[in-house]
C-alpha positions as a LaTeX table, in Angstrom:
\begin{tabular}{lrrr}
\hline
Residue & $x$ (\AA) & $y$ (\AA) & $z$ (\AA) \\
\hline
Thr1 & $-25.29$ & 5.66 & $-101.33$ \\
Ser2 & $-25.63$ & 2.10 & $-101.93$ \\
Gln3 & $-25.43$ & 1.26 & $-98.26$ \\
Gly4 & $-28.10$ & 3.72 & $-97.09$ \\
Phe5 & $-26.18$ & 6.81 & $-96.19$ \\
Ser6 & $-27.07$ & 10.27 & $-97.48$ \\
Tyr7 & $-24.40$ & 12.27 & $-98.59$ \\
Ser8 & $-25.04$ & 14.85 & $-95.48$ \\
Ser9 & $-25.06$ & 12.00 & $-93.00$ \\
Leu10 & $-21.91$ & 10.49 & $-94.36$ \\
Gly11 & $-19.92$ & 13.71 & $-94.12$ \\
Trp12 & $-21.57$ & 14.05 & $-90.47$ \\
Leu13 & $-20.60$ & 10.66 & $-89.53$ \\
Ser14 & $-17.27$ & 10.92 & $-90.83$ \\
Ala15 & $-16.66$ & 14.13 & $-89.38$ \\
Gly16 & $-18.06$ & 12.87 & $-85.88$ \\
Leu17 & $-15.97$ & 9.51 & $-85.85$ \\
Ser18 & $-13.04$ & 11.20 & $-86.86$ \\
Leu19 & $-13.09$ & 13.88 & $-84.20$ \\
Val20 & $-13.56$ & 11.08 & $-81.45$ \\
Phe21 & $-10.86$ & 9.26 & $-82.62$ \\
Leu22 & $-8.36$ & 12.14 & $-83.08$ \\
Ala23 & $-9.38$ & 13.22 & $-79.40$ \\
Ser24 & $-8.62$ & 9.61 & $-77.96$ \\
Asn25 & $-5.35$ & 9.72 & $-79.68$ \\
Tyr26 & $-4.84$ & 13.39 & $-78.40$ \\
Cys27 & $-5.24$ & 12.40 & $-74.86$ \\
Trp28 & $-2.91$ & 9.32 & $-75.32$ \\
Tyr29 & $-0.24$ & 11.49 & $-76.66$ \\
Val30 & $-0.73$ & 13.72 & $-73.40$ \\
Gly31 & $-0.40$ & 11.23 & $-71.07$ \\
Leu32 & 2.35 & 9.45 & $-72.55$ \\
Pro33 & 5.28 & 11.31 & $-72.10$ \\
Ala34 & 4.88 & 11.29 & $-68.25$ \\
Lys35 & 8.48 & 10.75 & $-66.85$ \\
Ser36 & 7.10 & 8.30 & $-63.90$ \\
Met37 & 5.17 & 6.10 & $-66.30$ \\
Ser38 & 6.69 & 3.51 & $-68.89$ \\
Val39 & 4.95 & 2.89 & $-72.42$ \\
Gly40 & 3.65 & $-0.61$ & $-70.75$ \\
Glu41 & 2.29 & 1.31 & $-67.65$ \\
Ala42 & 0.52 & 3.87 & $-70.36$ \\
Ser43 & $-0.94$ & 0.99 & $-72.51$ \\
Ala44 & $-2.39$ & $-0.81$ & $-69.67$ \\
Ile45 & $-4.31$ & 1.87 & $-68.17$ \\
Val46 & $-5.54$ & 2.98 & $-71.92$ \\
Asn47 & $-6.39$ & $-0.59$ & $-72.24$ \\
Thr48 & $-9.01$ & $-0.39$ & $-69.39$ \\
Ser49 & $-11.47$ & 0.57 & $-72.47$ \\
Pro50 & $-13.01$ & $-3.01$ & $-72.55$ \\
Ala51 & $-14.81$ & $-2.31$ & $-69.44$ \\
Phe52 & $-16.53$ & 1.02 & $-71.06$ \\
Val53 & $-16.98$ & $-0.60$ & $-74.08$ \\
Tyr54 & $-19.09$ & $-3.21$ & $-72.20$ \\
Leu55 & $-21.17$ & $-0.86$ & $-70.21$ \\
Leu56 & $-21.57$ & 1.40 & $-73.41$ \\
Ser57 & $-22.80$ & $-1.56$ & $-75.85$ \\
Met58 & $-25.39$ & $-2.76$ & $-73.38$ \\
Trp59 & $-26.74$ & 0.89 & $-73.12$ \\
Leu60 & $-26.47$ & 1.70 & $-76.96$ \\
Leu61 & $-26.41$ & $-1.48$ & $-78.62$ \\
His62 & $-28.79$ & $-3.03$ & $-76.26$ \\
Glu63 & $-26.82$ & $-6.17$ & $-75.69$ \\
Lys64 & $-27.86$ & $-8.55$ & $-73.25$ \\
Phe65 & $-25.76$ & $-8.95$ & $-69.99$ \\
Ser66 & $-23.82$ & $-12.03$ & $-70.02$ \\
Met67 & $-22.15$ & $-13.50$ & $-66.82$ \\
His68 & $-19.11$ & $-14.89$ & $-69.18$ \\
Lys69 & $-18.61$ & $-11.44$ & $-70.63$ \\
Thr70 & $-18.68$ & $-9.87$ & $-67.34$ \\
Phe71 & $-16.23$ & $-12.73$ & $-66.10$ \\
Ala72 & $-13.72$ & $-11.89$ & $-69.06$ \\
Val73 & $-14.10$ & $-7.87$ & $-68.78$ \\
Leu74 & $-13.19$ & $-8.29$ & $-64.85$ \\
Gly75 & $-10.05$ & $-10.77$ & $-65.60$ \\
Ser76 & $-8.85$ & $-8.31$ & $-68.14$ \\
Leu77 & $-9.20$ & $-5.22$ & $-65.63$ \\
Ala78 & $-7.54$ & $-7.25$ & $-62.75$ \\
Gly79 & $-4.46$ & $-8.00$ & $-65.17$ \\
Val80 & $-4.42$ & $-4.21$ & $-66.13$ \\
Ile81 & $-4.65$ & $-3.36$ & $-62.15$ \\
Met82 & $-1.72$ & $-5.97$ & $-61.40$ \\
Ile83 & 0.34 & $-4.26$ & $-64.20$ \\
Cys84 & $-0.06$ & $-0.50$ & $-63.14$ \\
Ile85 & 0.64 & $-1.64$ & $-59.33$ \\
Ala86 & 3.53 & $-3.78$ & $-60.21$ \\
Lys87 & 6.42 & $-1.23$ & $-60.18$ \\
Gln88 & 4.82 & 1.10 & $-57.77$ \\
Thr89 & 6.11 & 4.08 & $-58.92$ \\
Pro90 & 4.21 & 7.21 & $-58.35$ \\
His91 & 2.19 & 9.14 & $-61.28$ \\
Asn92 & 1.43 & 12.13 & $-62.73$ \\
Lys93 & $-2.52$ & 12.58 & $-61.70$ \\
Leu94 & $-3.23$ & 14.49 & $-65.36$ \\
Ala95 & $-1.21$ & 11.97 & $-67.11$ \\
Val96 & $-3.31$ & 9.48 & $-65.59$ \\
Leu97 & $-6.93$ & 11.26 & $-66.22$ \\
Ala98 & $-5.70$ & 11.80 & $-69.61$ \\
Leu99 & $-5.24$ & 8.01 & $-70.12$ \\
Val100 & $-8.51$ & 7.08 & $-68.83$ \\
Leu101 & $-10.20$ & 10.05 & $-70.84$ \\
Ser102 & $-8.57$ & 8.19 & $-73.79$ \\
Ala103 & $-9.86$ & 4.99 & $-73.13$ \\
Leu104 & $-13.26$ & 6.39 & $-72.78$ \\
Leu105 & $-13.45$ & 8.04 & $-75.80$ \\
Tyr106 & $-11.76$ & 4.91 & $-77.81$ \\
Ala107 & $-14.49$ & 2.83 & $-76.22$ \\
Ser108 & $-16.82$ & 5.28 & $-77.42$ \\
Tyr109 & $-15.38$ & 5.49 & $-80.75$ \\
Gln110 & $-16.02$ & 1.53 & $-80.96$ \\
Ile111 & $-19.30$ & 1.84 & $-80.42$ \\
Met112 & $-20.28$ & 4.81 & $-82.50$ \\
Phe113 & $-18.75$ & 2.86 & $-85.47$ \\
Arg114 & $-20.47$ & $-0.09$ & $-84.95$ \\
Lys115 & $-24.08$ & 1.63 & $-84.15$ \\
Tyr116 & $-24.02$ & 4.36 & $-86.57$ \\
Ala117 & $-21.53$ & 2.92 & $-89.43$ \\
Ile118 & $-21.81$ & $-0.86$ & $-89.78$ \\
Arg119 & $-24.92$ & $-1.43$ & $-88.55$ \\
Ser120 & $-24.82$ & $-4.80$ & $-89.03$ \\
Asn121 & $-22.68$ & $-8.16$ & $-88.66$ \\
His122 & $-20.32$ & $-8.81$ & $-91.61$ \\
Ala123 & $-20.23$ & $-5.31$ & $-93.87$ \\
Pro124 & $-18.83$ & $-5.84$ & $-97.07$ \\
Leu125 & $-14.99$ & $-4.99$ & $-96.95$ \\
Val126 & $-15.55$ & $-2.26$ & $-99.59$ \\
Leu127 & $-17.59$ & $-0.18$ & $-96.94$ \\
Val128 & $-15.24$ & $-0.68$ & $-94.39$ \\
Asn129 & $-12.54$ & 0.83 & $-96.77$ \\
Phe130 & $-14.75$ & 3.71 & $-97.80$ \\
Leu131 & $-15.56$ & 4.51 & $-94.38$ \\
Val132 & $-11.87$ & 4.35 & $-93.34$ \\
Gly133 & $-11.00$ & 6.84 & $-96.36$ \\
Cys134 & $-13.82$ & 9.47 & $-95.29$ \\
Gln135 & $-12.61$ & 9.48 & $-91.96$ \\
Gly136 & $-9.31$ & 10.27 & $-93.11$ \\
Leu137 & $-10.14$ & 12.77 & $-95.49$ \\
Ala138 & $-12.65$ & 14.50 & $-92.72$ \\
Thr139 & $-9.75$ & 14.74 & $-90.24$ \\
Leu140 & $-7.48$ & 16.21 & $-93.24$ \\
Met141 & $-9.94$ & 18.81 & $-94.32$ \\
Leu142 & $-11.63$ & 19.76 & $-90.93$ \\
Trp143 & $-9.44$ & 19.26 & $-87.84$ \\
Trp144 & $-6.01$ & 20.73 & $-88.99$ \\
Ile145 & $-7.73$ & 23.85 & $-87.20$ \\
Gly146 & $-6.60$ & 21.85 & $-83.98$ \\
Phe147 & $-3.08$ & 22.95 & $-84.72$ \\
Val148 & $-3.90$ & 26.70 & $-85.00$ \\
Ile149 & $-6.15$ & 26.79 & $-81.86$ \\
Leu150 & $-3.57$ & 24.71 & $-79.43$ \\
Asn151 & $-0.46$ & 26.81 & $-80.95$ \\
Phe152 & $-2.71$ & 30.03 & $-80.54$ \\
Phe153 & $-3.13$ & 29.55 & $-76.93$ \\
Asn154 & 0.29 & 27.71 & $-76.82$ \\
Val155 & $-1.10$ & 24.55 & $-75.43$ \\
Glu156 & 1.06 & 22.57 & $-78.23$ \\
Thr157 & 3.64 & 25.12 & $-79.84$ \\
Phe158 & 3.54 & 24.05 & $-83.75$ \\
Ser159 & 7.22 & 23.83 & $-85.17$ \\
Leu160 & 8.13 & 22.24 & $-88.65$ \\
Pro161 & 9.34 & 18.61 & $-88.00$ \\
Ser162 & 13.11 & 17.71 & $-88.43$ \\
Thr163 & 14.24 & 15.13 & $-90.90$ \\
Ala164 & 14.35 & 12.33 & $-88.44$ \\
Gln165 & 11.12 & 13.54 & $-87.11$ \\
Trp166 & 9.39 & 13.41 & $-90.76$ \\
Lys167 & 10.63 & 9.66 & $-91.11$ \\
Leu168 & 9.27 & 8.77 & $-87.46$ \\
Leu169 & 5.85 & 10.39 & $-88.53$ \\
Thr170 & 5.83 & 8.76 & $-91.61$ \\
Val171 & 6.33 & 5.34 & $-90.06$ \\
Asn172 & 3.76 & 6.46 & $-87.57$ \\
Ala173 & 1.34 & 6.98 & $-90.44$ \\
Val174 & 1.62 & 4.07 & $-92.00$ \\
Leu175 & 1.15 & 2.10 & $-88.97$ \\
Ala176 & $-1.79$ & 3.69 & $-87.90$ \\
Thr177 & $-3.44$ & 3.52 & $-91.04$ \\
Gly178 & $-3.18$ & $-0.58$ & $-90.90$ \\
Phe179 & $-4.08$ & $-0.39$ & $-87.49$ \\
Asn180 & $-7.32$ & 1.64 & $-88.10$ \\
Trp181 & $-8.24$ & $-0.30$ & $-91.15$ \\
Cys182 & $-7.49$ & $-3.92$ & $-89.14$ \\
Leu183 & $-9.72$ & $-2.09$ & $-86.24$ \\
Met184 & $-12.61$ & $-1.39$ & $-88.73$ \\
Leu185 & $-12.81$ & $-4.71$ & $-90.45$ \\
Ala186 & $-12.92$ & $-6.58$ & $-86.85$ \\
Leu187 & $-15.50$ & $-4.21$ & $-86.00$ \\
Ser188 & $-17.55$ & $-5.02$ & $-88.97$ \\
Leu189 & $-17.00$ & $-8.61$ & $-88.44$ \\
Asn190 & $-16.94$ & $-9.66$ & $-84.69$ \\
Ser191 & $-18.57$ & $-8.06$ & $-81.43$ \\
Thr192 & $-17.17$ & $-4.72$ & $-79.95$ \\
Leu193 & $-16.18$ & $-6.27$ & $-76.69$ \\
Ser194 & $-14.11$ & $-8.68$ & $-78.59$ \\
Val195 & $-12.29$ & $-6.33$ & $-80.91$ \\
Ala196 & $-11.86$ & $-4.42$ & $-77.40$ \\
Leu197 & $-10.16$ & $-7.15$ & $-75.76$ \\
Ala198 & $-7.98$ & $-8.11$ & $-78.47$ \\
Thr199 & $-6.44$ & $-4.46$ & $-78.39$ \\
Val200 & $-5.55$ & $-5.40$ & $-74.71$ \\
Leu201 & $-2.98$ & $-7.41$ & $-76.35$ \\
Thr202 & $-0.84$ & $-4.47$ & $-76.83$ \\
Ile203 & 0.02 & $-4.41$ & $-73.12$ \\
Pro204 & 2.54 & $-7.41$ & $-73.72$ \\
Ala205 & 4.01 & $-5.29$ & $-76.70$ \\
Gly206 & 4.42 & $-2.53$ & $-74.27$ \\
Glu207 & 6.13 & $-4.39$ & $-71.65$ \\
Ala208 & 8.57 & $-5.83$ & $-74.12$ \\
Tyr209 & 9.56 & $-2.51$ & $-75.21$ \\
Asp210 & 10.08 & $-1.33$ & $-71.79$ \\
Met211 & 12.32 & $-4.24$ & $-71.61$ \\
Leu212 & 14.36 & $-3.47$ & $-74.62$ \\
Glu213 & 14.39 & 0.00 & $-74.78$ \\
Thr214 & 14.79 & 1.15 & $-71.09$ \\
Asp215 & 17.05 & 0.68 & $-68.12$ \\
Asn216 & 14.26 & $-0.61$ & $-66.11$ \\
Ala217 & 14.61 & $-4.66$ & $-67.81$ \\
Asp218 & 13.43 & $-6.41$ & $-64.99$ \\
Leu219 & 9.85 & $-7.46$ & $-65.38$ \\
Pro220 & 8.27 & $-7.56$ & $-61.79$ \\
Leu221 & 5.99 & $-11.11$ & $-61.49$ \\
Leu222 & 3.20 & $-9.17$ & $-60.61$ \\
Ser223 & 3.59 & $-7.67$ & $-64.06$ \\
Ile224 & 4.00 & $-11.06$ & $-65.68$ \\
Leu225 & 0.83 & $-12.48$ & $-64.07$ \\
Gly226 & $-1.16$ & $-9.25$ & $-64.98$ \\
Thr227 & $-0.20$ & $-9.82$ & $-68.57$ \\
Val228 & $-1.37$ & $-13.72$ & $-68.49$ \\
Met229 & $-4.48$ & $-12.76$ & $-67.17$ \\
Val230 & $-5.21$ & $-10.25$ & $-69.84$ \\
Val231 & $-4.14$ & $-12.73$ & $-72.73$ \\
Leu232 & $-6.38$ & $-15.23$ & $-70.84$ \\
Ala233 & $-9.26$ & $-13.24$ & $-70.42$ \\
Phe234 & $-9.30$ & $-12.50$ & $-74.14$ \\
Cys235 & $-8.81$ & $-16.08$ & $-75.32$ \\
Tyr236 & $-11.94$ & $-17.11$ & $-72.89$ \\
Gln237 & $-14.06$ & $-14.24$ & $-74.62$ \\
Ala238 & $-12.64$ & $-15.68$ & $-78.18$ \\
Ile239 & $-14.00$ & $-19.34$ & $-77.09$ \\
Val240 & $-17.61$ & $-17.62$ & $-75.71$ \\
Glu241 & $-18.00$ & $-15.98$ & $-78.76$ \\
Tyr242 & $-17.09$ & $-18.72$ & $-80.94$ \\
Trp243 & $-19.54$ & $-20.91$ & $-79.22$ \\
Asp244 & $-22.48$ & $-18.17$ & $-79.39$ \\
Thr245 & $-21.64$ & $-17.50$ & $-82.71$ \\
Arg246 & $-21.74$ & $-21.33$ & $-83.85$ \\
Asp247 & $-25.04$ & $-22.06$ & $-82.06$ \\
Gln248 & $-26.73$ & $-19.22$ & $-83.88$ \\
Phe249 & $-25.46$ & $-20.39$ & $-86.97$ \\
Glu250 & $-26.91$ & $-23.70$ & $-86.26$ \\
Leu251 & $-30.21$ & $-22.19$ & $-85.34$ \\
Val252 & $-30.36$ & $-20.43$ & $-88.23$ \\
Val253 & $-29.40$ & $-23.48$ & $-90.28$ \\
Cys254 & $-32.25$ & $-25.47$ & $-88.47$ \\
His255 & $-34.95$ & $-23.09$ & $-89.10$ \\
Arg256 & $-33.98$ & $-22.95$ & $-92.78$ \\
Glu257 & $-34.34$ & $-26.66$ & $-93.00$ \\
Leu258 & $-37.66$ & $-26.58$ & $-91.23$ \\
Asp259 & $-39.10$ & $-24.29$ & $-93.83$ \\
Phe260 & $-37.69$ & $-26.40$ & $-96.45$ \\
Arg261 & $-39.56$ & $-29.14$ & $-95.61$ \\
Ala262 & $-42.51$ & $-27.31$ & $-94.56$ \\
Glu263 & $-42.71$ & $-25.83$ & $-98.34$ \\
His264 & $-41.76$ & $-29.53$ & $-99.71$ \\
\hline
\end{tabular}
């Protein structure tokens, strides 16, 4: 193809990315129904992914260690921990393990997409759309077999959804498609760590849901402080990346001016 992908490599890439993303989502849905855990707490655990993204980016993307990035990640993790311990409720260990695994797989997906699909900064929008579509096709054509396997071993018993469930599934599919497209676009324009920290902002949304839809309307002070720390960590990373990007841009402009003067 024009972007340097052969048809076979594009097929393997789409299959691999879609499988990792599907596994991450499955682990999320395994951990979410735990009665002892709220949506906000589950979202907080899953959003430990920036730590995994930071470590994997240094290992696989060969990004340099940065004290500013480390500070942002630690601030975000501290906020997540504060939210998790705020309600002091006993948690299902299997649910927590599934959510942590979901965070690790989600971080791996972001790194894989950046390393093997995008390959460079500022990828064209048409490439992002094409890759998202290829992953959807791979999921539809290949990974339906998961329904059969899980049903056969009675892990997840399959049955046709009711009308109300079809409506919820449709809404969920539309929202997930929009989220995935925005995620791929963000990964093509920004660093993986900035995108990971941005997704942590779903924690305030989860906390708001708990307040509106559950009987536990009281939000502990520690949970509020944790949410504030998560938001501040993202803002700090965004400012740091803005200055780094501006410095790099100014350096490129300066080099081009010197080359122009040397030629003339």
